[in-house]
C-alpha positions in Angstrom: 76.0 24.3 79.1 78.5 22.3 77.0 78.5 24.4 73.8 81.7 24.1 71.9 83.3 21.8 74.3 85.0 19.1 72.2 87.7 17.9 74.6 86.1 16.8 77.8 89.2 15.3 79.4 91.8 17.5 81.0 94.2 14.8 82.2 94.7 16.7 85.5 96.9 19.2 83.7 97.0 22.9 83.0 96.2 24.1 79.5 99.8 24.4 78.2 100.9 21.1 79.8 97.9 19.3 78.4 98.6 20.6 74.9 102.2 19.5 75.0 101.2 16.1 76.5 98.7 15.4 73.7 101.2 16.6 71.1 103.9 14.3 72.5 101.4 11.3 72.5 100.6 12.1 68.8 104.3 12.3 67.9 105.0 9.0 69.6 102.2 7.3 67.7 103.3 8.7 64.4 106.9 7.8 65.1 106.3 4.2 66.3 103.2 3.4 64.3 101.5 1.9 67.4 101.5 2.6 71.1 99.9 1.2 74.3 98.2 3.8 76.5 95.0 4.2 78.4 91.7 4.1 76.6 90.9 7.8 77.4 94.3 9.0 76.0 93.9 6.9 72.9 90.4 8.3 72.3 91.7 11.8 72.8 94.6 11.6 70.2 92.7 9.7 67.5 90.9 12.6 65.9 94.0 14.8 66.1 96.3 12.2 64.3 93.6 11.5 61.7 93.3 15.1 60.9 97.1 15.3 60.5 97.1 12.4 58.1 94.3 14.1 56.1 96.3 17.3 55.9 99.4 15.2 54.8 97.3 13.6 52.0 96.7 17.1 50.4 100.5 17.5 49.9 100.5 21.2 49.5 102.9 23.7 51.0 100.2 25.2 53.1 99.2 21.8 54.5 102.8 21.0 55.3 103.1 24.2 57.2 99.9 23.5 59.0 101.1 20.0 60.1 104.5 21.4 61.1 102.8 24.0 63.3 100.8 21.3 65.0 103.5 18.7 65.4 106.5 21.0 65.8 108.9 18.3 64.6 110.3 18.2 61.1 111.1 14.5 61.1 107.6 13.5 62.0 106.2 15.9 59.4 108.4 14.3 56.8 107.3 10.8 57.9 103.6 11.9 57.7 104.0 13.3 54.2 106.3 10.6 52.8 104.9 7.4 54.4 101.4 7.8 55.7 100.1 10.1 53.0 101.1 7.6 50.3 99.8 4.6 52.3 96.3 6.1 52.8 96.0 7.9 49.5 92.9 5.9 48.5 91.4 5.7 52.0 88.8 8.3 53.1 89.4 8.4 56.8 89.6 5.8 59.6 93.4 5.5 59.6 93.6 4.4 63.2 92.4 1.4 65.2 91.9 1.3 69.0 92.0 -2.1 70.5 91.1 -2.6 74.1 93.6 -4.7 76.0 92.7 -7.3 78.7 95.2 -5.9 81.1 94.9 -2.9 83.4 97.6 -0.5 84.5 99.0 -1.8 87.8 99.1 1.4 89.9 95.6 2.6 89.3 93.8 -0.1 87.3 93.2 2.1 84.3 91.9 0.2 81.3 94.6 0.0 78.7 94.3 0.2 74.9 96.6 -0.1 71.9 96.2 2.5 69.2 97.8 1.8 65.8 97.6 2.7 62.2 95.4 0.4 60.1 
């Protein structure tokens, strides 16, 4: 049975490695504003980053602590609260866009995608 199984992809990593891998992808996306990665990775980080932006929009101390515990980087937390929270103050979700790219990765032909803030 698949009850309570939200994340289906494991990225061929152990639990701790997978958590830090996804966290680093999220941090890179927040830092740069857009990244090119595989479609599966883009689909995996989209809900996590959108949840972080929603927390940042609240602007409370508790939400700042929650984001800092998830991101574990003070600069990225500051950027979320200062830049993205103000940019999406009037928007009710859908902060990210995934665009499939025509190219595939050379070594294993994985379909590539670009994930960026709208």
